[in-house]
C-alpha angles and dihedrals in degrees: 000000000000114000091237093057091048088052091056091051090048092050090054091048092049089053090053099261137120121240132185137177105237144169125016095351092061091041091054092047090054089050090052090247124136109245116231091211139002132238120200124191117205142170089232112111119237094258089050091051089052091050094047094049098033091128092060127073108260139177123213100192092121095040096119087059091047098258125132118177118209135184105224111183104302096345133089105210131184114213114194129184116240105267146171127206137232127222115318118243125215091351089286119076138017113251090225140015120209125195114229137190102232137061093223092068090047094052092049092067096054125111109232132022092239088060096043101079132099132203127196128211092272093058095254110148126210107208111170097160103043095257092154090053090050091050089053090047090044094230133140109222131166127243100251125337113008094213091052094049093049094045091051093059117004091196085076085077091069093038091055091049091047093050092047091051100041095042094038090237128141127238117253109248093244091049093049090050090049091051093051092045096047103031093115088067086078085079086073093058120090117256089236094057091047092048091049092053093042091052089056088056091050091051095052121107094259111015090180091077093061093037091055089052089050089055095044092052092041089237087127089062089059097047103031109011094171090055090048087059088070093062109111092358113155110219093201093217134119089227094068132055092172129079113253092258092049089052091051091050091050091052092047091052092048102051121082120274099271116126096216092049090047091049088053090048091051095050102030095106098029092119095056095097089052095049103041118137123171121213127216090273092056093252117144122231128187106199112184095008093131093054094045091041091056090054093046092049090049091053093046095048093045090051089051093052100249116161121267091244092054092047092050094049095045094047091047092053092049093046094056102032092104095050095105110147129176124243099006113189123219087258091055092045091052089052090050091050090052094047097046096034129250088251091058107032101087092046089050089058091048087055094047092048093051092043091054093043091054095062125104094265096037085235118221112282098177094099090054091048090049090050091049089052091050091050089052089056092048091050090052090050093052096043092048086071119075090244135002092240123045090222132046137195094279091052090053091051090057086064089065102269119134123231111269144075092328091068092057091046092053093047089051091051098047090046088060090047092052092046088055093047117011090187088075092063098110127104098245095051094043094049089051091050092048093051092047091051102037105020128225 
């Protein structure tokens, strides 16, 4: 236990209150993992927590639920008053929250046994629901009846799957049955809450573990039915010995841990079932699947309330993921950078490298890696200058052009000129080119 966390527990004790490390922080400690944050449960009421830790920066956003967040030295810590909950409404939230005086009542309301333990400052652990045993057995099990816990808050379906995947645990049989039986309750959960939980799955070390569980329990069919259509799909091509879904999972696991890139990896071939054509030799082809896939991904992400910037990036990566050409010159690479966007180009190559790696033959990716390295050098060259172009819109207007569409048209033209011959990227040369092309 970090010294700073022990200090917080001691401060509570000295002020006459109980304090316990609870939830994921204790679970991670028992798994010999370093917790990213710490949760402390206490009998102190929210106003008392604020008084006790008034010298430390705190946030009271969750105060009505009994939670005060403080910054204690280098740690962000959530302190929550012992509580029990009323009846859940719409399979999402409890109608009421009641503060209580004992930790046992607080632990009773928690979702899974591995999250329903508490440890005091002396290292004594309260484990009413055999959480330690379940950690040793590597199983996710609910506190109490699995059906009841899932029906209270359907988001626990995704939480259970995420914990099983990220911790490499298995789902308890009763819990798995409850998830399959009640998976449609996820339709009552806001798209934003689902996306938040799903993003955590994507950012785990091996998202494929949780994604496979989502497919096995048919949860995927509720959240992303078009993605579920790829499960078991035979690609009918000598380049792939995996089903389409297995290929997508391989690509997701093999791109860097960036949720937009992993979204693109997950959806990059989603249009294949819609574009399949089979030639006379029985070989499958998917002409136009990148273009259609970009549109499908945009629709899916918009429906699931992702931001416009995320939608744009993901659809761009999918749109261009098949644009793999041999022997690209620097001139061609600069054009590709401009078309795809400097902010997207390196991630596009990460996607293409993983996509190529996850074929039957693990096709050579060295040429793509070399090209990515060259693009990195070209990006450094362009950003080492104050601006990419030696002239801007205001400079063009000094030549006698009025503000409007013509300025954008000229900038577009001289960008192409500079991409063809970077030596022309100086003001004098560009002004001469503009006048020759457009007059004045």
